[in-house]
N, C-alpha and C positions, 0 to 999 in steps of 0.2 A: 601660802596667805592671799583669799580676796581681796579684791577692792572693800567690799564690804567691812571686812575684817578688819583690815589695818588702821582703815575711819576709826571702828570701836577702838581699836587701840592705841590710840591719842585722844577720843570723847568719849562721854556716855552714849550709847545711840539714844535711850529715851530723851530725855533731857535735848538734847540737842535739834532731836527730829520733832520735840514739840514747836520750838523757836521757829523749825523752817516750815513746818507744817501751818503755824499762826502767818510767817513772813506771803506763802502760798495760797493764803484761804482768800475763795474765789467769790466771799459774804460775812456776815456774819459768823463768829467762833462761840461756840461753847466746850465749857470741857468734858461735855459729856461725848460731844461729838468730834472732839481731840484726843480720845481716848479708844474712840472706834476708829478712827483713822491711824493712828501708831500701833493699836495691837496692844495695847494696855487697862489695867482698872482706874474706876472711876480716881478710885478711893486717891490711888497713887501718885493720876496724876493733878489731884486737888494739891496736894503736898507738895509734888514739886513746882506747881503753879505758885501755890505762898510760896516758896522759899524765890521765887524767879521776880514776883513781885516788892519782896521785901531788897534785894538787888537793884529795882528799877527797872527791869527788863519787859513787863507787862502791865498793865490795868485793868483793874476788872472793875467793869462797867454798869452797876444795874441799873435792867431798865424792868421791871416790875418785880417776878419771881425771877426772870434768868440775871446774869449775869453772862456781858460778852466780852469775850477774849480781845485786847489791843496792845499792838508792840508799843511801847516808848521808843523813838529814836535811837538808845543806845540797843534797846534789843529787836529795834530792825535791823541798825547796822554786825550785828555781832552773829544774828541771823544771815547777812547777806556773805557777811568771811565763814563762817559757819561752810554754807552751802556754795562757795567759791574753793574751798579746799575738799570738801567734798569729792564735785566734778575734779579738780584735780590728779586728784589720787583714783 
Protein backbone atom coordinates (compact mmCIF):
# COMPACT_ATOMS: atom_id res chain seq x y z
CA UNK A 1 0.00 0.00 0.00
CA UNK A 2 1.53 3.36 -0.99
CA UNK A 3 1.50 6.57 1.07
CA UNK A 4 -1.57 8.01 -0.65
CA UNK A 5 -3.60 4.85 -0.13
CA UNK A 6 -2.77 4.61 3.57
CA UNK A 7 -3.67 8.29 4.03
CA UNK A 8 -7.06 7.60 2.40
CA UNK A 9 -7.65 4.74 4.85
CA UNK A 10 -7.76 7.30 7.68
CA UNK A 11 -9.16 10.35 5.89
CA UNK A 12 -11.56 10.98 3.03
CA UNK A 13 -9.36 12.40 0.31
CA UNK A 14 -11.47 15.22 -1.18
CA UNK A 15 -12.56 16.99 2.04
CA UNK A 16 -9.10 16.79 3.58
CA UNK A 17 -7.44 18.05 0.40
CA UNK A 18 -9.93 20.92 0.31
CA UNK A 19 -8.83 22.05 3.78
CA UNK A 20 -5.15 21.66 2.91
CA UNK A 21 -5.72 23.47 -0.40
CA UNK A 22 -7.33 26.41 1.40
CA UNK A 23 -4.48 26.46 3.93
CA UNK A 24 -1.86 26.57 1.17
CA UNK A 25 -3.70 29.03 -1.10
CA UNK A 26 -1.53 31.89 -2.34
CA UNK A 27 -4.45 34.24 -2.96
CA UNK A 28 -8.21 34.39 -2.89
CA UNK A 29 -9.85 31.00 -3.27
CA UNK A 30 -13.24 30.26 -4.77
CA UNK A 31 -15.24 27.02 -4.84
CA UNK A 32 -14.70 26.69 -8.60
CA UNK A 33 -10.92 27.03 -8.34
CA UNK A 34 -10.83 24.62 -5.41
CA UNK A 35 -12.84 22.10 -7.45
CA UNK A 36 -10.28 22.27 -10.27
CA UNK A 37 -7.37 22.02 -7.83
CA UNK A 38 -8.62 18.79 -6.24
CA UNK A 39 -10.18 17.37 -9.44
CA UNK A 40 -13.75 17.30 -8.17
CA UNK A 41 -17.08 18.55 -9.43
CA UNK A 42 -18.18 22.03 -8.41
CA UNK A 43 -21.45 20.77 -6.91
CA UNK A 44 -19.66 18.18 -4.77
CA UNK A 45 -17.19 20.81 -3.52
CA UNK A 46 -20.00 23.22 -2.62
CA UNK A 47 -21.85 20.48 -0.72
CA UNK A 48 -18.72 19.65 1.32
CA UNK A 49 -17.95 23.35 1.89
CA UNK A 50 -21.45 23.94 3.24
CA UNK A 51 -20.92 21.14 5.77
CA UNK A 52 -17.53 22.60 6.69
CA UNK A 53 -19.15 26.00 7.21
CA UNK A 54 -21.77 24.47 9.53
CA UNK A 55 -18.92 22.86 11.51
CA UNK A 56 -17.09 26.18 11.85
CA UNK A 57 -14.12 25.24 9.65
CA UNK A 58 -14.55 27.78 6.86
CA UNK A 59 -16.26 31.07 6.09
CA UNK A 60 -17.86 32.26 2.86
CA UNK A 61 -17.07 35.95 2.40
CA UNK A 62 -19.34 37.42 -0.25
CA UNK A 63 -17.78 40.11 -2.44
CA UNK A 64 -20.25 41.14 -5.09
CA UNK A 65 -21.27 37.99 -6.93
CA UNK A 66 -18.25 36.01 -5.71
CA UNK A 67 -17.88 34.01 -2.52
CA UNK A 68 -14.32 33.93 -1.26
CA UNK A 69 -13.39 31.00 0.96
CA UNK A 70 -11.36 31.44 4.12
CA UNK A 71 -10.43 29.06 6.89
CA UNK A 72 -11.47 29.81 10.44
CA UNK A 73 -8.93 29.42 13.24
CA UNK A 74 -10.32 25.95 13.92
CA UNK A 75 -10.20 25.04 10.22
CA UNK A 76 -6.64 26.28 9.90
CA UNK A 77 -5.51 24.21 12.88
CA UNK A 78 -7.17 21.07 11.52
CA UNK A 79 -5.68 21.64 8.05
CA UNK A 80 -2.22 22.03 9.61
CA UNK A 81 -2.61 18.73 11.50
CA UNK A 82 -3.84 16.95 8.36
CA UNK A 83 -0.86 18.26 6.38
CA UNK A 84 1.52 17.08 9.13
CA UNK A 85 -0.04 13.60 9.22
CA UNK A 86 0.10 13.37 5.44
CA UNK A 87 3.82 14.22 5.45
CA UNK A 88 4.50 11.58 8.12
CA UNK A 89 2.68 8.87 6.16
